[in-house]
N, C-alpha and C positions, 0 to 999 in steps of 0.2 A: 509631563509631556501632553500637549494638546494639539488638536487639528483645527485648522481654519476652514471657513466656508469654501474657499477656493480649493483647498486640499481635498475636501469631500467631493467637490464637483469633479476634480481630476480622478479621484478613486473611482467614482461612479462611471465616468467616461472609460476608464481602462477596463472596468468590469462590464462595460456595455449595458449599463442600467440607466434608463432615462429618468431623470428626476427633475421635478419642477422646483421653483424658488422656495415654496412653503416646505417641501420635503427636504431640501438641503438644509434649511434653517432648523427643521426638527431634528435632523440627523446629527448635526454638530455636537449638541450636548450629549446625545446618546453615546456617540463614539468616544467623546471625552471621558464620560463616566466609565466606559469599558477600559479605556486606558488607564484611568486612575486605579481601578480595581486590579488591573494586571501589575501595576507598580506596587500595590499593596501586597500582592503574592510574592513579589521579589524581596520584600522586607522580612518575611517569615524565615525564622531560624530553622533550617532543615538539616543541620550538620549531624544530628543524631539519628536521622531517618534513613533507613537502608532503601535504596532504589528497588522498585518493583515493577512488574509488567501487568499485573492485575490486582484487583482488590481482594479477591479470594484466591487461595492457593490452587493452582491448576497443575495437574500432571497428564501427560499424554498417555493414552492407552495404547501400548505398542504390542505387537505380536512378534513372535520369533520369525526371522527371515529364513524360512525353510524352503528349499528348492522343489521338493517333491510334495508340497503341501496339498495341491490338487492335481491328480494324476493326468487330467486333460490338458492342463497348461503347464505342467512341470518341465524341468530340464530334460535333455536327452531326445528332444523332438526337432532338432535342428533341420533335418532333411524334410520332415513334414511341413515345417513352417516355410522353408525356402522353396518348396514345390509350388507355392502360390506366387512367388516373387516373379516379376517380369524378367529381371536380370539378377542372377546370383553369381557372385565372384568370390572364391576362396572361403566358402562358408558364411558369407555376409551378404546383405542386400546390396546390389549394385545401383548406384545412383548417378545421374549425369553430373559431369564436372560443371561447377557454377563459377568459380574463380580461376582464371588462368594464371 
């Protein structure tokens, strides 16, 4: 696959990049080299390679989800939290209706 000078000019226009004639002429072979390299990557046999999300193994450091982990912010404080709400309805924050 290769691109023409006109296609590079169109891409530059869509990207809102102002390019002169010399820059367009210089960009055509560069883009063609990139496209050739991408085609070469498609020829590589990856059938025995397992998909991965990172080069090194990563594991998330998780903590137990404990309700009473911090006494100041733990559960059982509904009334204290709702005391600051402008409107509280049935134990929840009251919010104005957005969609009718």
